[in-house]
N, CA, C and O atoms as a DFTB+ gen file, in Angstrom:
736 C
 N C O
     1  1       0.859      -1.023       0.072
     2  2       0.132       0.001      -0.003
     3  2       1.149       1.325      -0.008
     4  3       2.148       1.452       0.699
     5  1       0.661       2.235      -0.943
     6  2       1.448       3.491      -1.127
     7  2       1.048       4.406      -0.015
     8  3      -0.042       4.191       0.515
     9  1       1.746       5.348       0.388
    10  2       1.501       6.419       1.303
    11  2       0.039       7.080       1.069
    12  3      -0.706       7.391       1.998
    13  1      -0.182       7.204       0.074
    14  2      -1.625       8.213      -0.140
    15  2      -2.575       7.160       0.018
    16  3      -3.549       7.589       0.635
    17  1      -2.690       5.936      -0.294
    18  2      -3.603       4.941       0.211
    19  2      -3.703       4.720       1.573
    20  3      -4.844       4.708       2.034
    21  1      -2.680       4.524       2.396
    22  2      -2.472       4.401       3.722
    23  2      -3.012       5.625       4.627
    24  3      -3.484       5.430       5.747
    25  1      -2.894       6.985       4.003
    26  2      -3.461       8.021       4.599
    27  2      -5.154       7.998       4.203
    28  3      -6.035       8.348       4.988
    29  1      -5.347       7.587       3.037
    30  2      -6.865       7.579       2.734
    31  2      -7.736       6.677       3.784
    32  3      -8.757       7.016       4.383
    33  1      -7.092       5.526       3.830
    34  2      -7.634       4.212       4.768
    35  2      -7.455       4.832       6.207
    36  3      -8.501       4.677       6.838
    37  1      -6.648       5.373       6.818
    38  2      -6.547       6.135       8.155
    39  2      -7.726       7.016       8.141
    40  3      -8.667       6.819       8.910
    41  1      -7.705       8.103       7.183
    42  2      -8.822       9.059       7.330
    43  2     -10.226       8.248       7.148
    44  3     -11.199       8.671       7.772
    45  1     -10.353       7.227       6.411
    46  2     -11.652       6.987       6.168
    47  2     -12.240       6.111       7.400
    48  3     -13.400       6.096       7.814
    49  1     -10.884       5.233       7.965
    50  2     -11.531       4.653       9.281
    51  2     -11.916       5.498      10.285
    52  3     -12.868       5.210      11.011
    53  1     -11.149       6.729      10.442
    54  2     -11.513       7.764      11.582
    55  2     -12.761       8.283      11.424
    56  3     -13.525       8.453      12.374
    57  1     -13.092       8.614      10.007
    58  2     -14.571       9.221       9.658
    59  2     -15.543       8.068      10.212
    60  3     -16.425       8.338      11.027
    61  1     -15.316       6.649       9.681
    62  2     -16.147       5.906      10.129
    63  2     -16.621       5.638      11.683
    64  3     -17.752       5.386      12.099
    65  1     -15.377       5.778      12.406
    66  2     -15.349       5.719      13.986
    67  2     -16.017       6.838      14.353
    68  3     -16.910       6.623      15.172
    69  1     -15.853       8.147      13.960
    70  2     -16.626       9.318      14.599
    71  2     -18.258       9.273      14.326
    72  3     -19.089       9.846      15.030
    73  1     -18.511       8.565      13.290
    74  2     -19.802       8.575      12.624
    75  2     -20.530       7.588      13.699
    76  3     -21.607       7.983      14.144
    77  1     -20.048       6.392      14.129
    78  2     -20.341       5.263      14.975
    79  2     -20.629       5.935      16.456
    80  3     -21.524       5.504      17.183
    81  1     -19.779       7.033      16.824
    82  2     -19.511       7.436      18.112
    83  2     -20.813       8.589      17.981
    84  3     -21.615       8.603      18.915
    85  1     -20.969       9.303      17.126
    86  2     -22.128      10.012      16.757
    87  2     -23.507       9.342      16.890
    88  3     -24.440       9.901      17.467
    89  1     -23.581       8.339      16.432
    90  2     -24.821       7.411      16.456
    91  2     -24.936       6.839      17.926
    92  3     -26.051       6.798      18.448
    93  1     -23.815       6.393      18.613
    94  2     -24.048       5.818      19.836
    95  2     -24.329       6.905      20.858
    96  3     -24.839       6.556      21.923
    97  1     -24.001       8.418      20.611
    98  2     -24.270       9.149      21.552
    99  2     -25.825       9.934      21.261
   100  3     -26.304      10.706      22.092
   101  1     -26.438       9.636      20.093
   102  2     -27.654       9.910      19.832
   103  2     -28.563       8.567      20.467
   104  3     -29.567       8.857      21.118
   105  1     -28.285       7.399      20.318
   106  2     -28.930       6.428      21.242
   107  2     -29.010       6.631      22.632
   108  3     -29.994       6.463      23.353
   109  1     -27.717       7.064      22.985
   110  2     -27.495       7.191      24.554
   111  2     -28.346       8.241      25.148
   112  3     -28.739       8.175      26.313
   113  1     -28.683       9.396      24.191
   114  2     -29.346      10.313      24.879
   115  2     -30.889      10.188      24.793
   116  3     -31.648      10.704      25.614
   117  1     -31.345       9.342      23.558
   118  2     -32.638       9.083      23.643
   119  2     -33.087       7.675      24.304
   120  3     -34.291       7.473      24.466
   121  1     -32.148       6.711      24.682
   122  2     -32.407       5.657      25.254
   123  2     -32.013       5.195      26.855
   124  3     -32.632       4.521      27.677
   125  1     -30.783       5.830      26.898
   126  2     -29.927       5.652      28.049
   127  2     -30.171       6.407      29.073
   128  3     -30.631       6.027      30.149
   129  1     -29.764       7.886      28.664
   130  2     -29.773       9.078      29.586
   131  2     -31.168       8.938      30.480
   132  3     -32.252       8.605      29.999
   133  1     -30.929       9.254      31.860
   134  2     -32.283       9.236      32.672
   135  2     -33.126       7.739      32.570
   136  3     -34.335       7.653      32.785
   137  1     -32.414       6.802      32.271
   138  2     -33.001       5.663      32.597
   139  2     -32.565       4.908      33.724
   140  3     -31.558       5.308      34.308
   141  1     -33.169       3.851      34.146
   142  2     -32.689       3.387      35.304
   143  2     -31.333       2.831      35.690
   144  3     -30.686       3.029      36.719
   145  1     -31.094       2.200      34.790
   146  2     -29.566       2.041      34.569
   147  2     -28.612       3.088      34.669
   148  3     -27.536       2.962      35.254
   149  1     -29.109       4.402      33.946
   150  2     -28.079       5.453      33.936
   151  2     -28.259       5.976      35.189
   152  3     -27.270       6.631      35.518
   153  1     -29.202       5.952      36.101
   154  2     -29.510       6.445      37.370
   155  2     -28.646       5.278      38.448
   156  3     -28.027       5.672      39.436
   157  1     -28.713       4.227      38.168
   158  2     -27.763       3.193      39.086
   159  2     -26.418       3.438      38.583
   160  3     -25.569       3.491      39.473
   161  1     -25.979       3.609      37.337
   162  2     -24.478       4.117      36.933
   163  2     -24.219       5.349      37.735
   164  3     -23.092       5.371      38.231
   165  1     -24.906       6.282      37.965
   166  2     -24.815       7.520      38.447
   167  2     -24.607       7.399      40.280
   168  3     -23.716       7.920      40.951
   169  1     -25.455       6.759      40.629
   170  2     -25.440       6.170      42.271
   171  2     -24.170       5.256      42.433
   172  3     -23.550       5.389      43.488
   173  1     -23.775       4.474      41.645
   174  2     -22.666       3.605      41.785
   175  2     -21.352       4.594      41.604
   176  3     -20.314       4.375      42.228
   177  1     -21.458       5.400      40.937
   178  2     -20.221       6.630      40.746
   179  2     -20.201       7.212      41.998
   180  3     -19.087       7.469      42.455
   181  1     -21.164       7.477      42.653
   182  2     -21.117       8.692      43.776
   183  2     -21.037       8.393      44.847
   184  3     -20.091       8.784      45.530
   185  1     -22.128       7.504      45.399
   186  2     -22.540       6.872      46.410
   187  2     -21.300       6.254      47.429
   188  3     -21.009       6.666      48.552
   189  1     -20.713       5.209      46.718
   190  2     -19.407       4.643      47.325
   191  2     -18.364       5.639      47.661
   192  3     -17.770       5.478      48.727
   193  1     -18.043       6.684      46.879
   194  2     -17.310       7.724      47.181
   195  2     -17.620       8.390      48.633
   196  3     -16.788       8.424      49.540
   197  1     -18.573       8.768      48.696
   198  2     -19.533       9.517      49.705
   199  2     -19.225       8.534      51.253
   200  3     -18.843       8.994      52.329
   201  1     -19.489       7.296      50.972
   202  2     -19.237       6.410      51.948
   203  2     -17.742       6.384      52.284
   204  3     -17.405       6.447      53.466
   205  1     -16.925       6.304      51.412
   206  2     -15.613       6.017      51.550
   207  2     -14.940       7.237      52.508
   208  3     -14.327       7.038      53.556
   209  1     -15.184       8.425      51.944
   210  2     -14.795       9.858      52.639
   211  2     -15.219       9.800      54.114
   212  3     -14.403      10.072      54.994
   213  1     -16.470       9.453      54.396
   214  2     -16.956       9.356      55.566
   215  2     -16.235       8.383      56.593
   216  3     -15.880       8.782      57.702
   217  1     -16.034       7.036      56.139
   218  2     -15.469       5.865      56.860
   219  2     -14.162       5.494      56.567
   220  3     -13.782       4.400      56.984
   221  1     -13.450       6.149      55.970
   222  2     -11.917       5.982      55.546
   223  2     -10.980       6.272      56.701
   224  3     -11.189       7.270      57.390
   225  1      -9.954       5.460      56.960
   226  2      -8.792       5.907      57.959
   227  2      -8.346       7.111      57.578
   228  3      -7.724       7.174      56.517
   229  1      -8.534       8.118      58.232
   230  2      -8.361       9.386      57.759
   231  2      -6.884       9.583      57.924
   232  3      -6.523      10.516      57.206
   233  1      -5.897       9.056      58.599
   234  2      -4.642       9.225      58.366
   235  2      -3.828       8.420      57.422
   236  3      -2.615       8.523      57.235
   237  1      -4.722       7.545      56.812
   238  2      -4.247       7.034      55.628
   239  2      -4.781       7.313      54.298
   240  3      -4.849       6.508      53.368
   241  1      -5.119       8.424      54.301
   242  2      -6.008       9.113      52.933
   243  2      -5.063       9.019      51.838
   244  3      -5.278       8.260      50.893
   245  1      -3.904       9.834      51.921
   246  2      -3.139       9.729      50.986
   247  2      -2.739       8.401      50.289
   248  3      -2.752       8.246      49.068
   249  1      -2.398       7.503      51.158
   250  2      -1.721       6.396      50.850
   251  2      -2.932       5.519      50.013
   252  3      -2.832       4.902      48.953
   253  1      -4.032       5.696      50.844
   254  2      -5.239       4.904      50.191
   255  2      -5.696       5.345      48.714
   256  3      -6.090       4.567      47.846
   257  1      -5.557       6.890      48.576
   258  2      -5.815       7.367      47.225
   259  2      -4.832       6.986      46.126
   260  3      -5.202       6.737      44.978
   261  1      -3.383       6.947      46.583
   262  2      -2.498       6.675      45.411
   263  2      -2.862       5.269      45.433
   264  3      -3.077       5.039      44.243
   265  1      -3.076       4.103      46.126
   266  2      -3.400       2.877      45.752
   267  2      -4.834       2.837      45.123
   268  3      -4.933       1.950      44.276
   269  1      -5.718       3.411      45.279
   270  2      -6.981       3.766      44.320
   271  2      -6.646       4.249      43.063
   272  3      -7.166       3.694      42.094
   273  1      -5.938       5.105      42.901
   274  2      -5.392       5.821      41.432
   275  2      -5.041       4.552      40.824
   276  3      -5.807       4.130      39.957
   277  1      -4.012       3.867      41.126
   278  2      -3.444       2.829      40.714
   279  2      -4.339       1.576      40.191
   280  3      -4.166       1.002      39.115
   281  1      -5.233       1.295      41.067
   282  2      -6.399       0.467      40.584
   283  2      -7.278       1.082      39.453
   284  3      -7.690       0.350      38.554
   285  1      -7.580       2.444      39.479
   286  2      -8.312       3.034      38.257
   287  2      -7.573       2.996      37.025
   288  3      -8.255       2.920      36.002
   289  1      -6.142       3.038      36.889
   290  2      -5.549       3.469      35.743
   291  2      -5.481       1.926      35.182
   292  3      -5.820       1.605      34.042
   293  1      -5.051       1.153      36.049
   294  2      -4.981      -0.337      35.531
   295  2      -6.410      -0.957      35.119
   296  3      -6.514      -1.797      34.226
   297  1      -7.097      -0.644      35.585
   298  2      -8.915      -0.991      35.464
   299  2      -9.182      -0.363      34.235
   300  3      -9.540      -1.069      33.292
   301  1      -9.091       0.580      34.129
   302  2      -9.467       1.713      32.782
   303  2      -8.517       0.927      31.534
   304  3      -9.145       0.453      30.587
   305  1      -7.411       0.835      31.547
   306  2      -6.340       0.214      30.471
   307  2      -7.056      -0.847      30.093
   308  3      -7.662      -0.905      29.023
   309  1      -7.018      -1.957      31.154
   310  2      -7.258      -3.217      30.851
   311  2      -8.917      -3.297      30.244
   312  3      -9.200      -4.078      29.335
   313  1      -9.852      -2.469      30.820
   314  2     -11.136      -2.411      30.279
   315  2     -11.191      -1.864      28.769
   316  3     -11.952      -2.451      27.999
   317  1     -10.705      -1.166      28.462
   318  2     -10.638      -0.582      27.239
   319  2      -9.895      -1.505      26.177
   320  3     -10.274      -1.598      25.009
   321  1      -9.043      -2.028      26.586
   322  2      -8.167      -3.059      25.713
   323  2      -9.280      -4.201      25.566
   324  3      -9.580      -4.477      24.404
   325  1      -9.900      -4.867      26.535
   326  2     -10.974      -5.912      26.567
   327  2     -12.024      -5.574      25.379
   328  3     -12.347      -6.274      24.419
   329  1     -12.493      -4.155      25.788
   330  2     -13.685      -3.744      24.853
   331  2     -13.059      -3.586      23.397
   332  3     -13.700      -4.070      22.464
   333  1     -12.038      -3.041      23.177
   334  2     -11.561      -2.721      21.958
   335  2     -11.140      -3.951      21.196
   336  3     -11.125      -3.883      19.967
   337  1     -10.812      -5.014      21.772
   338  2     -10.396      -6.373      21.256
   339  2     -11.681      -7.425      21.323
   340  3     -11.601      -8.649      21.214
   341  1     -12.729      -6.742      21.503
   342  2     -14.119      -7.321      21.377
   343  2     -14.290      -8.650      22.293
   344  3     -14.892      -9.693      22.040
   345  1     -13.498      -8.225      23.538
   346  2     -13.844      -9.528      24.440
   347  2     -14.757      -9.363      25.545
   348  3     -14.988     -10.255      26.362
   349  1     -15.335      -8.073      25.564
   350  2     -16.832      -7.696      26.300
   351  2     -16.997      -6.202      25.752
   352  3     -16.202      -5.446      25.194
   353  1     -18.247      -6.081      26.103
   354  2     -18.483      -4.819      26.047
   355  2     -19.558      -4.384      27.053
   356  3     -20.007      -5.269      27.781
   357  1     -20.075      -3.013      27.201
   358  2     -21.015      -2.300      27.769
   359  2     -22.145      -2.012      27.153
   360  3     -21.932      -1.504      26.052
   361  1     -23.377      -2.143      27.444
   362  2     -24.603      -1.441      26.816
   363  2     -24.876      -0.111      27.306
   364  3     -25.253       0.811      26.583
   365  1     -24.683      -0.033      28.517
   366  2     -25.485       1.204      29.356
   367  2     -24.318       1.809      30.081
   368  3     -23.901       1.386      31.160
   369  1     -23.666       3.138      29.216
   370  2     -22.700       3.832      30.076
   371  2     -23.125       5.316      30.538
   372  3     -23.793       6.063      29.823
   373  1     -22.723       5.600      31.631
   374  2     -22.630       6.615      32.527
   375  2     -22.504       7.934      31.436
   376  3     -23.293       8.879      31.405
   377  1     -21.312       7.756      30.553
   378  2     -20.965       8.661      29.731
   379  2     -20.696       7.797      28.563
   380  3     -19.978       6.799      28.493
   381  1     -21.680       8.594      27.326
   382  2     -21.704       7.623      25.841
   383  2     -20.260       7.439      25.405
   384  3     -20.019       6.333      24.922
   385  1     -19.204       8.338      25.481
   386  2     -17.900       8.037      24.541
   387  2     -16.890       7.444      25.477
   388  3     -15.709       7.572      25.156
   389  1     -17.175       6.828      26.561
   390  2     -16.535       6.069      27.210
   391  2     -16.560       4.584      27.050
   392  3     -17.612       4.079      27.444
   393  1     -15.630       3.716      26.551
   394  2     -16.055       2.304      26.065
   395  2     -16.137       1.356      27.535
   396  3     -16.483       0.175      27.550
   397  1     -15.766       2.100      28.661
   398  2     -15.521       1.171      29.884
   399  2     -16.980       1.656      30.730
   400  3     -17.677       2.626      30.434
   401  1     -17.179       0.824      31.699
   402  2     -17.976       1.160      32.677
   403  2     -17.649       1.925      33.604
   404  3     -17.102       1.294      34.508
   405  1     -17.756       3.324      33.859
   406  2     -17.474       4.054      34.385
   407  2     -17.168       3.874      36.037
   408  3     -16.095       4.047      36.616
   409  1     -18.358       3.504      36.551
   410  2     -18.689       3.096      38.072
   411  2     -17.796       1.854      38.359
   412  3     -17.185       1.834      39.427
   413  1     -17.683       0.906      37.563
   414  2     -16.825      -0.137      37.830
   415  2     -15.314       0.160      37.922
   416  3     -14.615      -0.361      38.791
   417  1     -14.851       0.984      37.029
   418  2     -13.250       1.245      36.863
   419  2     -12.968       2.506      37.758
   420  3     -11.807       2.628      38.148
   421  1     -13.760       3.331      38.081
   422  2     -13.281       4.552      38.843
   423  2     -13.872       4.651      40.077
   424  3     -13.610       5.661      40.731
   425  1     -14.778       3.644      40.645
   426  2     -15.585       3.935      41.903
   427  2     -15.465       2.260      42.617
   428  3     -14.651       1.931      43.479
   429  1     -16.299       1.545      42.111
   430  2     -16.270       0.087      42.771
   431  2     -14.944      -0.614      42.784
   432  3     -14.673      -1.037      43.908
   433  1     -14.097      -0.846      41.932
   434  2     -12.872      -1.721      42.072
   435  2     -11.884      -0.880      43.088
   436  3     -11.372      -1.371      44.094
   437  1     -11.715       0.443      42.652
   438  2     -10.689       1.078      43.597
   439  2     -11.315       1.185      45.029
   440  3     -10.622       1.092      46.041
   441  1     -12.438       1.352      45.048
   442  2     -12.829       1.471      46.724
   443  2     -12.764       0.133      47.446
   444  3     -12.321       0.031      48.590
   445  1     -13.282      -1.014      46.641
   446  2     -13.088      -2.105      47.087
   447  2     -11.729      -2.435      47.474
   448  3     -11.571      -2.872      48.614
   449  1     -10.799      -2.308      46.773
   450  2      -9.179      -2.456      46.944
   451  2      -8.935      -1.781      48.343
   452  3      -8.527      -2.370      49.344
   453  1      -9.281      -0.331      48.238
   454  2      -9.028       0.595      49.506
   455  2      -9.368      -0.145      50.692
   456  3      -8.582      -0.519      51.562
   457  1     -10.883      -0.359      50.637
   458  2     -11.504      -1.033      51.788
   459  2     -10.713      -2.241      52.338
   460  3     -10.405      -2.368      53.523
   461  1     -10.442      -3.043      51.432
   462  2      -9.602      -4.349      51.723
   463  2      -8.229      -4.144      52.314
   464  3      -7.675      -5.045      52.943
   465  1      -7.560      -2.712      52.073
   466  2      -6.154      -2.458      52.190
   467  2      -6.480      -2.023      53.991
   468  3      -5.842      -2.466      54.946
   469  1      -7.462      -1.203      54.041
   470  2      -7.653      -0.513      55.207
   471  2      -8.266      -1.465      56.515
   472  3      -8.022      -1.283      57.708
   473  1      -9.012      -2.383      55.997
   474  2      -9.537      -3.215      57.009
   475  2      -8.651      -4.658      57.103
   476  3      -8.021      -5.243      56.221
   477  1      -8.848      -4.975      58.457
   478  2      -7.966      -6.052      58.923
   479  2      -6.577      -6.205      58.214
   480  3      -6.204      -7.115      57.474
   481  1      -5.960      -5.175      58.594
   482  2      -4.360      -4.982      58.039
   483  2      -3.403      -6.275      58.014
   484  3      -2.556      -6.455      57.139
   485  1      -3.688      -7.300      59.265
   486  2      -2.718      -8.058      59.457
   487  2      -3.173      -9.363      58.822
   488  3      -2.452     -10.338      59.032
   489  1      -4.432      -9.554      57.961
   490  2      -4.590     -10.549      57.200
   491  2      -3.713     -10.498      56.097
   492  3      -3.498      -9.467      55.461
   493  1      -3.114     -11.783      55.820
   494  2      -2.525     -11.877      54.554
   495  2      -2.933     -11.145      53.101
   496  3      -4.073     -11.271      52.653
   497  1      -1.976     -10.422      52.453
   498  2      -2.747      -9.764      51.207
   499  2      -2.977     -10.930      50.069
   500  3      -3.667     -10.604      49.103
   501  1      -2.504     -12.125      50.110
   502  2      -3.013     -13.273      49.104
   503  2      -4.099     -13.504      49.549
   504  3      -4.914     -13.644      48.637
   505  1      -4.649     -13.651      50.831
   506  2      -6.041     -14.023      50.965
   507  2      -7.047     -12.991      50.809
   508  3      -8.217     -13.299      50.584
   509  1      -6.663     -11.766      50.914
   510  2      -7.452     -10.607      50.451
   511  2      -7.224     -10.558      48.959
   512  3      -8.271     -10.327      48.353
   513  1      -6.313     -10.687      48.298
   514  2      -6.370     -10.832      46.846
   515  2      -7.201     -12.014      46.309
   516  3      -7.727     -11.946      45.198
   517  1      -7.316     -13.066      47.077
   518  2      -8.426     -14.091      46.555
   519  2      -9.605     -13.732      46.889
   520  3     -10.470     -14.062      46.078
   521  1     -10.002     -13.089      47.927
   522  2     -11.306     -12.544      47.922
   523  2     -11.725     -11.683      46.975
   524  3     -12.751     -11.753      46.298
   525  1     -10.830     -10.821      46.961
   526  2     -10.996      -9.598      45.914
   527  2     -11.380     -10.078      44.488
   528  3     -12.255      -9.597      43.769
   529  1     -10.523     -11.163      44.211
   530  2     -10.877     -11.823      42.743
   531  2     -12.070     -12.587      42.579
   532  3     -12.746     -12.509      41.553
   533  1     -12.366     -13.339      43.566
   534  2     -13.517     -14.031      43.530
   535  2     -14.865     -13.127      43.639
   536  3     -15.843     -13.321      42.917
   537  1     -14.805     -12.297      44.454
   538  2     -16.055     -11.311      44.638
   539  2     -16.249     -10.661      43.318
   540  3     -17.359     -10.690      42.786
   541  1     -14.962      -9.919      42.604
   542  2     -15.383      -9.221      41.598
   543  2     -15.430     -10.358      40.129
   544  3     -15.862      -9.966      39.045
   545  1     -15.072     -11.333      40.282
   546  2     -15.193     -12.328      39.185
   547  2     -16.506     -13.122      38.960
   548  3     -17.005     -13.483      37.895
   549  1     -16.934     -13.300      40.214
   550  2     -17.799     -14.408      40.273
   551  2     -19.220     -13.633      40.961
   552  3     -20.316     -14.190      40.903
   553  1     -19.083     -12.653      41.433
   554  2     -20.177     -11.792      41.936
   555  2     -20.698     -10.584      41.390
   556  3     -21.858     -10.378      41.035
   557  1     -19.437      -9.573      41.349
   558  2     -19.525      -8.407      40.429
   559  2     -19.979      -8.650      38.913
   560  3     -21.100      -8.308      38.535
   561  1     -19.171      -9.180      38.178
   562  2     -19.397      -9.488      36.880
   563  2     -20.802     -10.176      36.534
   564  3     -21.442      -9.686      35.604
   565  1     -21.307     -11.242      37.195
   566  2     -22.484     -11.735      37.075
   567  2     -23.698     -10.790      37.287
   568  3     -24.742     -10.769      36.635
   569  1     -23.328      -9.993      38.365
   570  2     -24.652      -8.941      38.488
   571  2     -24.630      -8.140      37.277
   572  3     -25.656      -8.126      36.596
   573  1     -23.736      -7.548      36.946
   574  2     -23.780      -6.639      35.772
   575  2     -23.978      -7.221      34.426
   576  3     -24.142      -6.521      33.427
   577  1     -23.958      -8.646      34.413
   578  2     -24.334      -9.443      33.232
   579  2     -25.676      -9.645      33.343
   580  3     -26.280      -9.620      32.271
   581  1     -26.424      -9.869      34.486
   582  2     -27.744     -10.061      34.836
   583  2     -28.492      -8.847      34.609
   584  3     -29.642      -8.945      34.180
   585  1     -27.986      -7.716      34.843
   586  2     -28.502      -6.188      34.678
   587  2     -28.645      -6.162      33.135
   588  3     -29.630      -5.612      32.644
   589  1     -27.522      -6.845      32.205
   590  2     -27.522      -6.494      31.036
   591  2     -26.765      -5.268      30.677
   592  3     -27.120      -4.692      29.648
   593  1     -25.713      -4.746      31.409
   594  2     -25.129      -3.730      31.143
   595  2     -23.672      -4.280      30.911
   596  3     -22.849      -3.481      30.463
   597  1     -23.271      -5.595      31.181
   598  2     -22.124      -5.965      30.818
   599  2     -22.253      -7.177      30.029
   600  3     -23.072      -8.011      30.416
   601  1     -21.443      -7.447      28.788
   602  2     -21.771      -8.660      28.107
   603  2     -20.437      -9.067      27.605
   604  3     -19.622      -8.258      27.160
   605  1     -20.208     -10.537      27.702
   606  2     -18.848     -11.083      27.671
   607  2     -19.024     -11.604      26.331
   608  3     -20.053     -12.252      26.138
   609  1     -18.143     -11.429      25.281
   610  2     -18.061     -12.099      23.873
   611  2     -17.089     -13.035      23.814
   612  3     -17.426     -14.148      23.409
   613  1     -16.065     -12.868      24.091
   614  2     -14.842     -13.982      24.230
   615  2     -14.020     -14.059      25.415
   616  3     -12.789     -14.048      25.413
   617  1     -14.854     -14.145      26.540
   618  2     -14.404     -14.171      27.724
   619  2     -14.903     -14.883      28.597
   620  3     -16.129     -14.984      28.640
   621  1     -14.094     -15.559      29.513
   622  2     -14.687     -16.360      30.706
   623  2     -14.238     -15.783      31.926
   624  3     -13.150     -15.234      32.104
   625  1     -15.225     -15.957      32.819
   626  2     -15.162     -15.551      34.294
   627  2     -13.567     -15.852      35.075
   628  3     -12.841     -15.138      35.766
   629  1     -13.484     -16.952      34.688
   630  2     -12.070     -17.596      35.150
   631  2     -10.786     -16.912      34.692
   632  3      -9.701     -16.910      35.273
   633  1     -11.135     -16.301      33.474
   634  2      -9.900     -15.422      32.858
   635  2      -9.675     -14.386      33.918
   636  3      -8.526     -14.119      34.270
   637  1     -10.912     -13.679      34.542
   638  2     -10.546     -12.604      35.274
   639  2      -9.798     -12.653      36.705
   640  3      -9.277     -11.733      37.335
   641  1      -9.927     -14.156      37.042
   642  2      -9.387     -14.283      38.459
   643  2      -7.950     -13.990      38.608
   644  3      -7.692     -13.231      39.542
   645  1      -6.831     -14.464      37.823
   646  2      -5.657     -14.145      38.112
   647  2      -5.414     -12.505      37.868
   648  3      -4.635     -11.837      38.547
   649  1      -6.053     -12.098      37.007
   650  2      -6.041     -10.501      36.797
   651  2      -6.414      -9.649      37.995
   652  3      -5.715      -8.746      38.454
   653  1      -7.593     -10.040      38.446
   654  2      -8.017      -9.503      39.775
   655  2      -7.236      -9.713      40.988
   656  3      -7.147      -8.881      41.891
   657  1      -6.702     -10.797      40.976
   658  2      -5.617     -11.116      42.104
   659  2      -4.609     -10.224      41.826
   660  3      -4.420      -9.316      42.635
   661  1      -3.852     -10.310      40.739
   662  2      -2.782      -9.432      40.700
   663  2      -2.749      -7.940      40.815
   664  3      -1.809      -7.276      41.251
   665  1      -3.987      -7.465      40.335
   666  2      -4.297      -6.125      40.521
   667  2      -4.393      -5.988      42.240
   668  3      -3.611      -5.174      42.731
   669  1      -5.110      -6.575      42.980
   670  2      -4.997      -6.548      44.349
   671  2      -3.546      -6.714      45.149
   672  3      -3.216      -5.984      46.084
   673  1      -2.833      -7.676      44.681
   674  2      -1.606      -7.985      45.261
   675  2      -0.500      -6.908      44.939
   676  3       0.281      -6.454      45.775
   677  1      -0.549      -6.556      43.569
   678  2       0.431      -5.290      43.285
   679  2       0.033      -3.955      44.353
   680  3       0.827      -3.390      45.104
   681  1      -1.413      -3.646      44.180
   682  2      -1.874      -2.494      44.745
   683  2      -1.478      -2.550      46.433
   684  3      -0.937      -1.636      47.056
   685  1      -1.879      -3.804      46.952
   686  2      -1.362      -3.774      48.449
   687  2       0.272      -3.603      48.449
   688  3       0.709      -2.808      49.281
   689  1       0.976      -4.098      47.816
   690  2       2.522      -3.830      47.681
   691  2       2.699      -2.255      47.677
   692  3       3.458      -1.615      48.405
   693  1       1.879      -1.786      46.748
   694  2       2.224      -0.344      46.695
   695  2       1.673       0.692      47.683
   696  3       2.081       1.839      47.867
   697  1       0.759       0.112      48.221
   698  2       0.407       0.696      49.550
   699  2       1.246       0.544      50.628
   700  3       0.790       1.099      51.628
   701  1       2.195       0.054      50.780
   702  2       3.117      -0.355      51.940
   703  2       4.355       0.285      51.568
   704  3       5.316       0.112      52.317
   705  1       4.517       1.128      50.342
   706  2       5.901       1.790      50.227
   707  2       6.052       2.837      50.988
   708  3       5.202       3.698      51.211
   709  1       7.259       2.775      51.444
   710  2       7.584       3.925      52.348
   711  2       8.818       4.734      51.781
   712  3       9.479       5.479      52.504
   713  1       9.045       4.566      50.636
   714  2      10.499       5.172      50.035
   715  2      10.127       6.120      49.000
   716  3      10.481       5.972      47.830
   717  1       9.316       7.236      49.469
   718  2       8.912       8.310      48.648
   719  2      10.063       9.219      49.025
   720  3      10.415       9.290      50.202
   721  1      10.685       9.945      48.038
   722  2      11.614      10.931      48.272
   723  2      10.712      12.317      48.660
   724  3       9.769      12.664      47.948
   725  1      11.146      13.118      49.962
   726  2      10.341      14.134      50.124
   727  2      10.726      15.183      49.099
   728  3      11.818      15.186      48.531
   729  1       9.777      16.062      48.900
   730  2      10.221      17.374      48.064
   731  2      10.642      18.431      48.894
   732  3      10.136      18.752      49.970
   733  1      11.711      19.008      48.258
   734  2      12.612      19.932      49.071
   735  2      11.667      21.369      48.625
   736  3      11.992      22.477      49.049
């Protein structure tokens, strides 16, 4: 393929993507916005954060937020990749242009991890990691499937187990770091 054809291909592909996004936004405005699933997504995006602010261990706020941000970034990246590769998709989004389920990646996952880090700190992180992986893979995912928000295309729940486990264990390890260089 010569350079002009490559550029034309990329431009046409980009145009098609923009058209599909326009159609998705139109559908979202007419069928998703203010529906019961949209209100659920909004509630799941806000209420857990309000509860976390009220009940977090105040002296650990910075450490917990650092951990939560790591979970958010990893969750978003993996969720976008899974969606883009056609492994799963979400039907009802809080925000129409995001291919991920905002409440899952930016609220439920990080708050659950922060909660586990904070509660029973002497419990071994492997036990907590297994609990996190089992709950997210075999309770969280099926609930969102049952609500018809999440659809698995080429994905099995047991694929999620090691990924969710690693997310927790790495985040737990990060939360225990003490070697930050003080800013002068």
